[in-house]
Backbone and ligand atoms as CSV (ligand in chain L), in Angstrom:
chain,resi,resn,atom,element,x,y,z
A,1,MET,N,N,17.789,9.247,-52.715
A,1,MET,CA,C,16.980,8.147,-52.180
A,1,MET,C,C,17.080,6.903,-53.045
A,2,PHE,N,N,16.910,7.082,-54.365
A,2,PHE,CA,C,17.086,5.942,-55.260
A,2,PHE,C,C,17.516,6.417,-56.641
A,3,SER,N,N,18.126,5.499,-57.390
A,3,SER,CA,C,18.476,5.822,-58.766
A,3,SER,C,C,17.765,4.832,-59.682
A,4,LYS,N,N,18.007,4.966,-60.987
A,4,LYS,CA,C,17.319,4.096,-61.946
A,4,LYS,C,C,18.207,3.864,-63.150
A,5,LYS,N,N,17.917,2.791,-63.847
A,5,LYS,CA,C,18.588,2.566,-65.128
A,5,LYS,C,C,18.061,3.600,-66.128
A,6,ASP,N,N,18.907,4.014,-67.070
A,6,ASP,CA,C,18.544,5.075,-68.028
A,6,ASP,C,C,17.201,4.834,-68.708
A,7,GLU,N,N,16.949,3.579,-69.092
A,7,GLU,CA,C,15.748,3.307,-69.888
A,7,GLU,C,C,14.459,3.265,-69.058
A,8,VAL,N,N,14.579,3.328,-67.720
A,8,VAL,CA,C,13.381,3.308,-66.873
A,8,VAL,C,C,12.727,4.688,-66.879
A,9,ASN,N,N,11.430,4.723,-67.141
A,9,ASN,CA,C,10.672,5.968,-67.145
A,9,ASN,C,C,10.005,6.161,-65.779
A,10,LEU,N,N,10.499,7.151,-65.002
A,10,LEU,CA,C,9.977,7.338,-63.639
A,10,LEU,C,C,8.498,7.731,-63.628
A,11,GLU,N,N,8.007,8.291,-64.744
A,11,GLU,CA,C,6.581,8.636,-64.817
A,11,GLU,C,C,5.711,7.396,-64.633
A,12,ASP,N,N,6.273,6.221,-64.896
A,12,ASP,CA,C,5.515,4.981,-64.705
A,12,ASP,C,C,5.119,4.795,-63.237
A,13,LEU,N,N,5.818,5.462,-62.322
A,13,LEU,CA,C,5.440,5.358,-60.903
A,13,LEU,C,C,4.032,5.912,-60.678
A,14,MET,N,N,3.584,6.809,-61.575
A,14,MET,CA,C,2.226,7.360,-61.452
A,14,MET,C,C,1.167,6.320,-61.795
A,15,GLY,N,N,1.575,5.242,-62.467
A,15,GLY,CA,C,0.604,4.247,-62.906
A,15,GLY,C,C,0.597,2.974,-62.079
A,16,ILE,N,N,1.463,2.896,-61.076
A,16,ILE,CA,C,1.490,1.672,-60.273
A,16,ILE,C,C,0.343,1.678,-59.262
A,17,THR,N,N,0.003,0.517,-58.750
A,17,THR,CA,C,-1.150,0.410,-57.847
A,17,THR,C,C,-0.804,0.998,-56.476
A,18,PRO,N,N,-1.836,1.395,-55.713
A,18,PRO,CA,C,-1.598,1.986,-54.389
A,18,PRO,C,C,-0.708,1.103,-53.505
A,19,ALA,N,N,-0.960,-0.176,-53.494
A,19,ALA,CA,C,-0.192,-1.068,-52.618
A,19,ALA,C,C,1.277,-1.104,-53.031
A,20,LEU,N,N,1.539,-1.026,-54.339
A,20,LEU,CA,C,2.935,-1.058,-54.791
A,20,LEU,C,C,3.644,0.252,-54.472
A,21,LEU,N,N,2.924,1.358,-54.577
A,21,LEU,CA,C,3.507,2.647,-54.215
A,21,LEU,C,C,3.914,2.615,-52.740
A,22,TYR,N,N,3.051,2.048,-51.908
A,22,TYR,CA,C,3.334,1.908,-50.482
A,22,TYR,C,C,4.555,1.021,-50.254
A,23,LEU,N,N,4.597,-0.110,-50.935
A,23,LEU,CA,C,5.680,-1.069,-50.711
A,23,LEU,C,C,7.009,-0.563,-51.286
A,24,HIS,N,N,6.934,0.153,-52.399
A,24,HIS,CA,C,8.138,0.761,-52.974
A,24,HIS,C,C,8.724,1.754,-51.969
A,25,THR,N,N,7.870,2.555,-51.349
A,25,THR,CA,C,8.333,3.508,-50.338
A,25,THR,C,C,8.964,2.765,-49.165
A,26,ALA,N,N,8.329,1.681,-48.726
A,26,ALA,CA,C,8.879,0.875,-47.626
A,26,ALA,C,C,10.251,0.314,-48.009
A,27,PHE,N,N,10.410,-0.092,-49.259
A,27,PHE,CA,C,11.691,-0.652,-49.740
A,27,PHE,C,C,12.779,0.430,-49.729
A,28,VAL,N,N,12.452,1.605,-50.245
A,28,VAL,CA,C,13.414,2.714,-50.273
A,28,VAL,C,C,13.836,3.077,-48.847
A,29,LEU,N,N,12.871,3.137,-47.915
A,29,LEU,CA,C,13.183,3.480,-46.522
A,29,LEU,C,C,14.038,2.393,-45.873
A,30,TYR,N,N,13.687,1.132,-46.112
A,30,TYR,CA,C,14.453,0.008,-45.570
A,30,TYR,C,C,15.914,0.106,-46.038
A,31,CYS,N,N,16.106,0.373,-47.316
A,31,CYS,CA,C,17.468,0.458,-47.869
A,31,CYS,C,C,18.200,1.663,-47.295
A,32,GLY,N,N,17.479,2.761,-47.100
A,32,GLY,CA,C,18.081,3.943,-46.479
A,32,GLY,C,C,18.574,3.641,-45.076
A,33,HIS,N,N,17.727,2.981,-44.287
A,33,HIS,CA,C,18.091,2.629,-42.905
A,33,HIS,C,C,19.284,1.687,-42.873
A,34,ASN,N,N,19.383,0.811,-43.858
A,34,ASN,CA,C,20.423,-0.215,-43.857
A,34,ASN,C,C,21.594,0.118,-44.782
A,35,ASP,N,N,21.595,1.366,-45.280
A,35,ASP,CA,C,22.705,1.844,-46.108
A,35,ASP,C,C,22.939,0.961,-47.342
A,36,LEU,N,N,21.845,0.588,-48.006
A,36,LEU,CA,C,21.921,-0.263,-49.194
A,36,LEU,C,C,21.488,0.528,-50.430
A,37,PRO,N,N,22.150,0.318,-51.569
A,37,PRO,CA,C,21.796,1.068,-52.773
A,37,PRO,C,C,20.475,0.599,-53.381
A,38,VAL,N,N,19.681,1.558,-53.888
A,38,VAL,CA,C,18.420,1.241,-54.570
A,38,VAL,C,C,18.503,1.734,-56.012
A,39,THR,N,N,18.417,0.812,-56.957
A,39,THR,CA,C,18.398,1.181,-58.372
A,39,THR,C,C,17.236,0.470,-59.046
A,40,ILE,N,N,16.257,1.256,-59.513
A,40,ILE,CA,C,15.115,0.670,-60.226
A,40,ILE,C,C,15.584,0.222,-61.606
A,41,THR,N,N,15.291,-1.024,-61.947
A,41,THR,CA,C,15.682,-1.528,-63.266
A,41,THR,C,C,14.473,-1.734,-64.173
A,42,SER,N,N,13.264,-1.807,-63.597
A,42,SER,CA,C,12.068,-1.987,-64.420
A,42,SER,C,C,10.817,-1.622,-63.621
A,43,ILE,N,N,9.888,-0.919,-64.269
A,43,ILE,CA,C,8.600,-0.624,-63.612
A,43,ILE,C,C,7.490,-1.298,-64.427
A,44,MET,N,N,6.908,-0.569,-65.362
A,44,MET,CA,C,5.738,-1.133,-66.052
A,44,MET,C,C,6.017,-1.685,-67.437
A,45,ASP,N,N,7.243,-1.566,-67.911
A,45,ASP,CA,C,7.535,-1.964,-69.287
A,45,ASP,C,C,7.255,-3.441,-69.533
A,46,LYS,N,N,6.805,-3.707,-70.750
A,46,LYS,CA,C,6.492,-5.076,-71.156
A,46,LYS,C,C,7.769,-5.748,-71.651
A,47,VAL,N,N,8.099,-6.886,-71.090
A,47,VAL,CA,C,9.302,-7.600,-71.504
A,47,VAL,C,C,8.900,-8.989,-71.972
A,48,GLU,N,N,9.413,-9.378,-73.127
A,48,GLU,CA,C,9.103,-10.709,-73.665
A,48,GLU,C,C,9.635,-11.794,-72.724
A,49,GLY,N,N,8.871,-12.843,-72.580
A,49,GLY,CA,C,9.349,-13.989,-71.820
A,49,GLY,C,C,9.137,-13.889,-70.326
A,50,ARG,N,N,8.472,-12.822,-69.887
A,50,ARG,CA,C,8.209,-12.676,-68.472
A,50,ARG,C,C,7.144,-13.670,-68.026
A,51,VAL,N,N,7.354,-14.268,-66.859
A,51,VAL,CA,C,6.403,-15.282,-66.414
A,51,VAL,C,C,5.093,-14.685,-65.937
A,52,SER,N,N,5.126,-13.501,-65.326
A,52,SER,CA,C,3.871,-12.922,-64.841
A,52,SER,C,C,3.626,-11.575,-65.509
A,53,ASP,N,N,2.369,-11.119,-65.472
A,53,ASP,CA,C,2.039,-9.822,-66.061
A,53,ASP,C,C,1.970,-8.743,-64.980
A,54,ALA,N,N,2.548,-9.026,-63.819
A,54,ALA,CA,C,2.475,-8.107,-62.678
A,54,ALA,C,C,3.035,-6.717,-63.015
A,55,HIS,N,N,4.133,-6.667,-63.787
A,55,HIS,CA,C,4.713,-5.363,-64.155
A,55,HIS,C,C,3.736,-4.570,-65.014
A,56,HIS,N,N,3.199,-5.250,-66.004
A,56,HIS,CA,C,2.292,-4.601,-66.944
A,56,HIS,C,C,1.083,-4.006,-66.216
A,57,HIS,N,N,0.664,-4.639,-65.124
A,57,HIS,CA,C,-0.498,-4.163,-64.374
A,57,HIS,C,C,-0.136,-3.253,-63.204
A,58,GLY,N,N,1.118,-2.830,-63.139
A,58,GLY,CA,C,1.526,-1.894,-62.084
A,58,GLY,C,C,1.601,-2.521,-60.706
A,59,ARG,N,N,1.846,-3.826,-60.669
A,59,ARG,CA,C,1.926,-4.506,-59.383
A,59,ARG,C,C,3.332,-5.006,-59.061
A,60,ALA,N,N,4.334,-4.637,-59.849
A,60,ALA,CA,C,5.698,-5.100,-59.576
A,60,ALA,C,C,6.742,-4.089,-60.042
A,61,ILE,N,N,7.815,-3.971,-59.272
A,61,ILE,CA,C,8.981,-3.160,-59.642
A,61,ILE,C,C,10.217,-4.043,-59.450
A,62,ASP,N,N,11.188,-3.909,-60.357
A,62,ASP,CA,C,12.466,-4.611,-60.205
A,62,ASP,C,C,13.550,-3.632,-59.754
A,63,TYR,N,N,14.459,-4.131,-58.928
A,63,TYR,CA,C,15.605,-3.343,-58.457
A,63,TYR,C,C,16.864,-4.181,-58.622
A,64,SER,N,N,17.964,-3.514,-58.903
A,64,SER,CA,C,19.251,-4.195,-58.976
A,64,SER,C,C,19.681,-4.624,-57.567
A,65,SER,N,N,20.426,-5.727,-57.479
A,65,SER,CA,C,20.993,-6.113,-56.174
A,65,SER,C,C,22.514,-5.943,-56.193
A,66,ARG,N,N,22.995,-5.159,-57.154
A,66,ARG,CA,C,24.435,-4.874,-57.209
A,66,ARG,C,C,24.844,-4.102,-55.957
A,67,GLY,N,N,25.945,-4.513,-55.336
A,67,GLY,CA,C,26.420,-3.841,-54.132
A,67,GLY,C,C,25.838,-4.420,-52.855
A,68,TRP,N,N,24.970,-5.411,-52.981
A,68,TRP,CA,C,24.384,-6.087,-51.821
A,68,TRP,C,C,25.167,-7.373,-51.550
A,69,THR,N,N,25.402,-7.701,-50.268
A,69,THR,CA,C,25.982,-8.997,-49.931
A,69,THR,C,C,24.851,-10.026,-49.886
A,70,SER,N,N,25.199,-11.312,-49.847
A,70,SER,CA,C,24.141,-12.332,-49.786
A,70,SER,C,C,23.364,-12.229,-48.467
A,71,ASP,N,N,24.035,-11.773,-47.392
A,71,ASP,CA,C,23.322,-11.547,-46.122
A,71,ASP,C,C,22.320,-10.398,-46.238
A,72,ASP,N,N,22.729,-9.346,-46.936
A,72,ASP,CA,C,21.823,-8.205,-47.154
A,72,ASP,C,C,20.573,-8.678,-47.895
A,73,VAL,N,N,20.793,-9.470,-48.945
A,73,VAL,CA,C,19.698,-9.970,-49.774
A,73,VAL,C,C,18.772,-10.829,-48.923
A,74,GLU,N,N,19.352,-11.759,-48.191
A,74,GLU,CA,C,18.561,-12.685,-47.377
A,74,GLU,C,C,17.763,-11.928,-46.317
A,75,GLY,N,N,18.392,-10.946,-45.691
A,75,GLY,CA,C,17.729,-10.151,-44.655
A,75,GLY,C,C,16.531,-9.402,-45.212
A,76,ALA,N,N,16.693,-8.788,-46.376
A,76,ALA,CA,C,15.606,-8.006,-46.980
A,76,ALA,C,C,14.462,-8.924,-47.400
A,77,VAL,N,N,14.791,-10.054,-48.030
A,77,VAL,CA,C,13.758,-10.987,-48.489
A,77,VAL,C,C,12.932,-11.474,-47.289
A,78,LYS,N,N,13.634,-11.832,-46.201
A,78,LYS,CA,C,12.933,-12.290,-44.985
A,78,LYS,C,C,12.031,-11.202,-44.430
A,79,HIS,N,N,12.593,-10.004,-44.300
A,79,HIS,CA,C,11.859,-8.879,-43.715
A,79,HIS,C,C,10.580,-8.580,-44.504
A,80,PHE,N,N,10.712,-8.438,-45.826
A,80,PHE,CA,C,9.556,-8.031,-46.636
A,80,PHE,C,C,8.511,-9.134,-46.740
A,81,ASN,N,N,8.961,-10.376,-46.819
A,81,ASN,CA,C,7.982,-11.456,-46.949
A,81,ASN,C,C,7.235,-11.717,-45.650
A,82,LYS,N,N,7.860,-11.364,-44.516
A,82,LYS,CA,C,7.189,-11.543,-43.235
A,82,LYS,C,C,6.271,-10.348,-42.946
A,83,LYS,N,N,6.835,-9.144,-43.037
A,83,LYS,CA,C,6.086,-7.954,-42.637
A,83,LYS,C,C,4.946,-7.622,-43.594
A,84,TYR,N,N,5.132,-7.886,-44.883
A,84,TYR,CA,C,4.148,-7.454,-45.872
A,84,TYR,C,C,3.421,-8.611,-46.555
A,85,ALA,N,N,3.292,-9.720,-45.852
A,85,ALA,CA,C,2.633,-10.905,-46.430
A,85,ALA,C,C,1.209,-10.584,-46.897
A,86,LYS,N,N,0.526,-9.685,-46.187
A,86,LYS,CA,C,-0.874,-9.396,-46.531
A,86,LYS,C,C,-1.021,-8.496,-47.751
A,87,LEU,N,N,0.087,-7.856,-48.157
A,87,LEU,CA,C,0.080,-7.044,-49.380
A,87,LEU,C,C,0.631,-7.825,-50.565
A,88,ALA,N,N,1.398,-8.862,-50.262
A,88,ALA,CA,C,2.214,-9.546,-51.265
A,88,ALA,C,C,1.383,-10.297,-52.298
A,89,ALA,N,N,1.922,-10.375,-53.511
A,89,ALA,CA,C,1.324,-11.224,-54.536
A,89,ALA,C,C,1.519,-12.680,-54.116
A,90,VAL,N,N,0.545,-13.500,-54.500
A,90,VAL,CA,C,0.606,-14.917,-54.162
A,90,VAL,C,C,1.211,-15.675,-55.347
A,91,SER,N,N,2.246,-16.460,-55.085
A,91,SER,CA,C,2.931,-17.187,-56.168
A,91,SER,C,C,2.032,-18.269,-56.752
A,92,TYR,N,N,2.050,-18.371,-58.079
A,92,TYR,CA,C,1.248,-19.389,-58.772
A,92,TYR,C,C,1.665,-20.794,-58.344
A,93,THR,N,N,2.979,-20.967,-58.212
A,93,THR,CA,C,3.536,-22.303,-58.035
A,93,THR,C,C,3.130,-22.977,-56.728
A,94,ASP,N,N,3.165,-22.230,-55.599
A,94,ASP,CA,C,2.891,-22.874,-54.310
A,94,ASP,C,C,1.858,-22.129,-53.462
A,95,ASN,N,N,1.199,-21.123,-54.046
A,95,ASN,CA,C,0.165,-20.367,-53.329
A,95,ASN,C,C,0.669,-19.626,-52.099
A,96,LYS,N,N,1.983,-19.338,-52.051
A,96,LYS,CA,C,2.522,-18.592,-50.902
A,96,LYS,C,C,2.666,-17.119,-51.272
A,97,PRO,N,N,2.284,-16.221,-50.312
A,97,PRO,CA,C,2.478,-14.797,-50.597
A,97,PRO,C,C,3.969,-14.444,-50.529
A,98,ARG,N,N,4.454,-13.736,-51.551
A,98,ARG,CA,C,5.853,-13.275,-51.543
A,98,ARG,C,C,5.900,-11.825,-52.009
A,99,ALA,N,N,6.353,-10.929,-51.119
A,99,ALA,CA,C,6.469,-9.514,-51.477
A,99,ALA,C,C,7.771,-9.249,-52.215
A,100,LEU,N,N,8.837,-9.963,-51.822
A,100,LEU,CA,C,10.156,-9.707,-52.419
A,100,LEU,C,C,10.813,-11.024,-52.823
A,101,ILE,N,N,11.182,-11.072,-54.104
A,101,ILE,CA,C,11.841,-12.260,-54.650
A,101,ILE,C,C,13.181,-11.818,-55.212
A,102,HIS,N,N,14.220,-12.610,-54.972
A,102,HIS,CA,C,15.529,-12.335,-55.571
A,102,HIS,C,C,15.803,-13.446,-56.563
A,103,HIS,N,N,15.849,-13.096,-57.847
A,103,HIS,CA,C,16.005,-14.153,-58.857
A,103,HIS,C,C,16.709,-13.632,-60.104
A,104,ARG,N,N,16.991,-14.550,-61.006
A,104,ARG,CA,C,17.652,-14.199,-62.261
A,104,ARG,C,C,16.648,-13.801,-63.323
A,105,ASP,N,N,16.953,-12.741,-64.035
A,105,ASP,CA,C,16.127,-12.341,-65.163
A,105,ASP,C,C,16.235,-13.405,-66.247
A,106,PRO,N,N,15.091,-13.925,-66.725
A,106,PRO,CA,C,15.145,-14.998,-67.729
A,106,PRO,C,C,15.836,-14.555,-69.029
A,107,ASN,N,N,15.813,-13.261,-69.331
A,107,ASN,CA,C,16.425,-12.773,-70.567
A,107,ASN,C,C,17.900,-12.404,-70.406
A,108,THR,N,N,18.207,-11.562,-69.418
A,108,THR,CA,C,19.582,-11.071,-69.282
A,108,THR,C,C,20.426,-11.951,-68.364
A,109,GLY,N,N,19.779,-12.764,-67.518
A,109,GLY,CA,C,20.515,-13.593,-66.572
A,109,GLY,C,C,20.998,-12.818,-65.351
A,110,ALA,N,N,20.657,-11.523,-65.290
A,110,ALA,CA,C,21.111,-10.690,-64.161
A,110,ALA,C,C,20.259,-10.957,-62.919
A,111,LEU,N,N,20.929,-11.114,-61.768
A,111,LEU,CA,C,20.208,-11.258,-60.505
A,111,LEU,C,C,19.574,-9.916,-60.147
A,112,HIS,N,N,18.350,-9.950,-59.688
A,112,HIS,CA,C,17.686,-8.705,-59.297
A,112,HIS,C,C,16.534,-9.007,-58.329
A,113,PHE,N,N,16.033,-7.942,-57.697
A,113,PHE,CA,C,14.854,-8.066,-56.833
A,113,PHE,C,C,13.599,-7.806,-57.647
A,114,HIS,N,N,12.564,-8.545,-57.325
A,114,HIS,CA,C,11.236,-8.344,-57.906
A,114,HIS,C,C,10.309,-8.107,-56.716
A,115,LEU,N,N,9.831,-6.860,-56.576
A,115,LEU,CA,C,8.922,-6.485,-55.489
A,115,LEU,C,C,7.512,-6.539,-56.041
A,116,GLN,N,N,6.615,-7.287,-55.418
A,116,GLN,CA,C,5.293,-7.492,-56.026
A,116,GLN,C,C,4.176,-7.489,-54.984
A,117,VAL,N,N,3.034,-6.948,-55.412
A,117,VAL,CA,C,1.863,-6.895,-54.538
A,117,VAL,C,C,0.664,-7.556,-55.231
A,118,ARG,N,N,-0.323,-7.893,-54.432
A,118,ARG,CA,C,-1.598,-8.343,-54.997
A,118,ARG,C,C,-2.438,-7.089,-55.273
A,119,TRP,N,N,-3.513,-7.247,-56.003
A,119,TRP,CA,C,-4.379,-6.086,-56.256
A,119,TRP,C,C,-5.199,-5.756,-55.012
A,120,MET,N,N,-5.260,-4.475,-54.657
A,120,MET,CA,C,-6.210,-3.990,-53.643
A,120,MET,C,C,-6.448,-2.504,-53.891
A,121,ASP,N,N,-7.610,-2.006,-53.438
A,121,ASP,CA,C,-7.898,-0.590,-53.625
A,121,ASP,C,C,-7.455,0.196,-52.386
A,122,TYR,N,N,-7.609,1.521,-52.429
A,122,TYR,CA,C,-7.135,2.359,-51.323
A,122,TYR,C,C,-7.756,2.008,-49.971
A,123,PRO,N,N,-9.101,1.857,-49.879
A,123,PRO,CA,C,-9.674,1.535,-48.562
A,123,PRO,C,C,-9.065,0.264,-47.956
A,124,GLU,N,N,-8.846,-0.739,-48.803
A,124,GLU,CA,C,-8.282,-1.994,-48.302
A,124,GLU,C,C,-6.835,-1.774,-47.853
A,125,LEU,N,N,-6.094,-0.982,-48.633
A,125,LEU,CA,C,-4.699,-0.694,-48.294
A,125,LEU,C,C,-4.600,0.073,-46.980
A,126,ILE,N,N,-5.471,1.064,-46.822
A,126,ILE,CA,C,-5.438,1.876,-45.602
A,126,ILE,C,C,-5.733,1.004,-44.389
A,127,LYS,N,N,-6.718,0.112,-44.536
A,127,LYS,CA,C,-7.073,-0.798,-43.449
A,127,LYS,C,C,-5.873,-1.672,-43.068
A,128,LEU,N,N,-5.227,-2.208,-44.092
A,128,LEU,CA,C,-4.089,-3.107,-43.885
A,128,LEU,C,C,-2.873,-2.404,-43.313
A,129,THR,N,N,-2.563,-1.229,-43.871
A,129,THR,CA,C,-1.344,-0.544,-43.445
A,129,THR,C,C,-1.503,0.013,-42.041
A,130,LYS,N,N,-2.713,0.283,-41.639
A,130,LYS,CA,C,-2.933,0.685,-40.244
A,130,LYS,C,C,-2.501,-0.445,-39.329
A,131,VAL,N,N,-2.828,-1.653,-39.715
A,131,VAL,CA,C,-2.442,-2.817,-38.935
A,131,VAL,C,C,-0.929,-2.980,-38.984
A,132,ILE,N,N,-0.362,-2.851,-40.205
A,132,ILE,CA,C,1.063,-3.065,-40.381
A,132,ILE,C,C,1.893,-2.056,-39.592
A,133,GLU,N,N,1.566,-0.799,-39.701
A,133,GLU,CA,C,2.409,0.225,-39.087
A,133,GLU,C,C,1.881,0.682,-37.725
A,134,ASN,N,N,0.831,0.050,-37.231
A,134,ASN,CA,C,0.231,0.491,-35.982
A,134,ASN,C,C,-0.134,1.960,-36.021
A,135,TYR,N,N,-0.683,2.324,-37.127
A,135,TYR,CA,C,-1.015,3.710,-37.404
A,135,TYR,C,C,-2.105,4.205,-36.461
A,136,LYS,N,N,-1.854,5.363,-35.831
A,136,LYS,CA,C,-2.829,5.909,-34.892
A,136,LYS,C,C,-3.721,6.931,-35.601
A,137,SER,N,N,-4.808,6.441,-36.167
A,137,SER,CA,C,-5.671,7.334,-36.937
A,137,SER,C,C,-6.326,8.375,-36.034
A,138,THR,N,N,-6.587,8.020,-34.788
A,138,THR,CA,C,-7.245,8.968,-33.889
A,138,THR,C,C,-6.330,10.164,-33.625
A,139,LYS,N,N,-5.022,9.871,-33.552
A,139,LYS,CA,C,-4.036,10.919,-33.326
A,139,LYS,C,C,-4.011,11.882,-34.515
A,140,LEU,N,N,-4.049,11.297,-35.703
A,140,LEU,CA,C,-4.027,12.110,-36.929
A,140,LEU,C,C,-5.279,12.966,-36.996
A,141,LEU,N,N,-6.426,12.360,-36.710
A,141,LEU,CA,C,-7.691,13.105,-36.752
A,141,LEU,C,C,-7.666,14.256,-35.768
A,142,ALA,N,N,-7.099,14.043,-34.589
A,142,ALA,CA,C,-7.002,15.085,-33.581
A,142,ALA,C,C,-6.173,16.260,-34.117
A,143,CYS,N,N,-5.095,15.939,-34.839
A,143,CYS,CA,C,-4.246,16.991,-35.425
A,143,CYS,C,C,-5.017,17.783,-36.465
A,144,LEU,N,N,-5.816,17.053,-37.275
A,144,LEU,CA,C,-6.544,17.706,-38.350
A,144,LEU,C,C,-7.626,18.656,-37.818
A,145,ARG,N,N,-8.128,18.344,-36.629
A,145,ARG,CA,C,-9.218,19.134,-36.059
A,145,ARG,C,C,-8.709,20.446,-35.459
A,146,LYS,N,N,-7.425,20.496,-35.149
A,146,LYS,CA,C,-6.860,21.689,-34.495
A,146,LYS,C,C,-6.900,22.910,-35.398
L,1,ZN,ZN,ZN,10.057,-8.264,-61.974
């Protein structure tokens, strides 16, 4: 489903926020459907010179864009910023919600994806994702009652 850089500790996925866990899963599924490689390059580690503290707070994951064409990149950025605007972190610079950013790492200069969410708790996430995925809670409840 996905790979990671050697130095990335996958246990950090246990510390990310509910909304990011949801969006990370959506990203992995999107890449699976579109036959695109997923490589995690950073989760919660603290990196000097980072503009936001989103990683440190479990609200952002970075992925490599190696093996992606510019059309692939553009398509994913459009898709995630449109579909997940209500989960997305709001940019300081222009107050616009952005779930997926493709940019250069200020330290290494490597192009990569930065997937980011705003803070929300589980009840808020469940409410939102029901709207996003058209989740039929009544159907699920009916199954649970059987
Ligand atoms: Zn990042």
